[in-house]
N, C-alpha and C positions, 0 to 999 in steps of 0.2 A: 503495499499498500505504499510507503513512502517512497517507493520508484516511481511509480505514475505519480505521486504529491511533485516530487522536484522535475518530470518531464511536463508536467502539466505547468508548473511554473516555469521552465525553462520556454516552452511554446506561449506564453504570456508574455513573457518576456519579451522574444521576439516579438508577438506581434504588435507591443507598446514600443518596442524600436522602429518595427518597422512602419506603423501609422504616423509615427512623429518623425521620423521619415518625409514621409508623403506628406506629413501637414505643414514642413519647412521648403519643400518643393511648392505648394500650391500655394502659400505664401509669397515664396518668389516671382510666380508666373503672376499671379497679384499685382505683385508691384510692377514688373515688366509692362504687366497691362494698362494700368492705371500712368504707367509714364509714356507709352504710346499713344495712351487718349488724349494728353496732355498736348502731345507733339502735336499730335492731329486738330487738337483745338486751336494751338496756337497756327499752323499752319492757313486751317481755314481765315483765323484771323487777318494775316497774314495777303492772301487771298482778295479777299474781302474787300481790304485796304488800296490793294495793286488796282482792282475792278473800280471801285473811288473815284483813286485818281483818275483813269484810262477814262474814265464816263465823264469828270471836270473836265479834260482835256477836251474832247471830244464835243460837251458844250458848249465852251469857249472860240474853238475852230468855226462853230457850225454860224454860232452867235456874229461872227468876225466876215463870214462867207454872208448869209444874210443881210447884215447892214451895208455890204458891200454891192449886193443886190436891189436893195431899199435905195441905194444912192442913186442908181441907175433909172429904177422908178420912179425916182422924184424929178428927175432930170428930164426924164420924158414926158411926163403930166406940164413940168412947167413950158416944155417947147409945143408940145402939144395945146396948153393955153394960149401963150403967148401968140401962136397959129392962127386964134379962134376957133380949136376943132372941138375943145372941151369949152364949157362954160365955167363962171366962177363955181355955182353949186356944184356942179360935177367934178370940179377939182379940191374945192373941197371934201364930197363924199371918199373920195379913192383916197385922199391922203389921212382921211381918219380910220380907213383899214388898218388891220394888224398885221404884221407882228410887230412895227414899230409906228404908230399913228402920230402925224405931225399935224400941230394945231397950225391953223392961217388965223 
């Protein structure tokens, strides 16, 4: 009986040692998973910041392009008004239109 008790004790100790080792490995895996999750979060923020910067630059470029086209439109409206092709009211109505309304 004492032999059975010792062998049971050895088995229990081996199981305890194994479970402790497995627990340690799971803790290591959890730590690495948390690190990867944090890195992904940082990368996501970096990507979103870069996209925001690109959008701001694109918006600025589009506004500059539209203002350039708006100047052409203003010039054309003035030429047509000076040649009496557009009335004063038509000129005012055209210049009130978006994206860059003009006051007369």
